[in-house]
N, C-alpha and C positions, 0 to 999 in steps of 0.2 A: 583451503576450501572452508574450514570451520570458521576462521575469523571473518570471512566474507559473508557467510550466512548469518552470523551473529550481528554484524554491522547492518545487514539488510533488515533484520528484525528491529533493531534499535531505530534506524532511520524511518522505517515504516510506522513504528509506534509514535515517533515524534510528529510525523506528518498527520497521523490520525488525530492526535491530541490538538495540534495546531489548527486543523480544519474545524474542529468543534469549537475551539476557543475563539476563532475568528468569525464564526458564523457561516462558513462555507457550506457546512452540513448541519442538520439537526437530528442526527440519529441517536445521539448519546455518546459519551466518551468511550465506553467499553466497546460498543458496537462499531464505532468508527475505527478504533484501533484494530479490532478483529478483521474488519473488511480490508484495511490497509495491509496488515501482515499477511492475510491470505493472498491478496493480489501480488505482493512482493515475492512470496514463496513460489507462486505459480510462475511468475516471470523469471525468477532465479533458476528454476528447473528447466524452463524452456530454453534459457540461455545455455545451460549445461548440455542439454540434449542436441540443440540445433545450432548454437552459436549466434543466435539473433540477439542483438542488444544495441545500446547507444554509446558504448565505449566503456566508461568506468562503472564499476558495480554500484557506486553511490548514486550516480545519475539514473541507472536502471531502477534502483529502489524508489527514488523520488517519483519518476515518471509512472512506474507501475502502481504505486500507492495512490497517486492522484487519479490515474485511470480507473482503478478499482472503485474509488469513491464516486466517480462520475457514472460508471456503468451500472452499479447496483441500484436497482429501482426501489427507493424507499418512499416515494411520493404516493404510493398506493395504500399506505398504512392509514388506519383511522386515527384521528387526533383526539 
């Protein structure tokens, strides 16, 4: 269980960094990483409680991180 949650955090951090680097989001590096890690944690615990998932923990981390970036509304911020 502990290696799975550590891998989830690492994968989510990489997804957050890559989304900023590629221009998919413009939240800022730290903010995108925090959003991705939060979404991955949420989905990890949903998987533990209810058994809902996409198969492997790595795929769950990737899908939940991207989903969290899409769901969090940042377009309302002032530029």
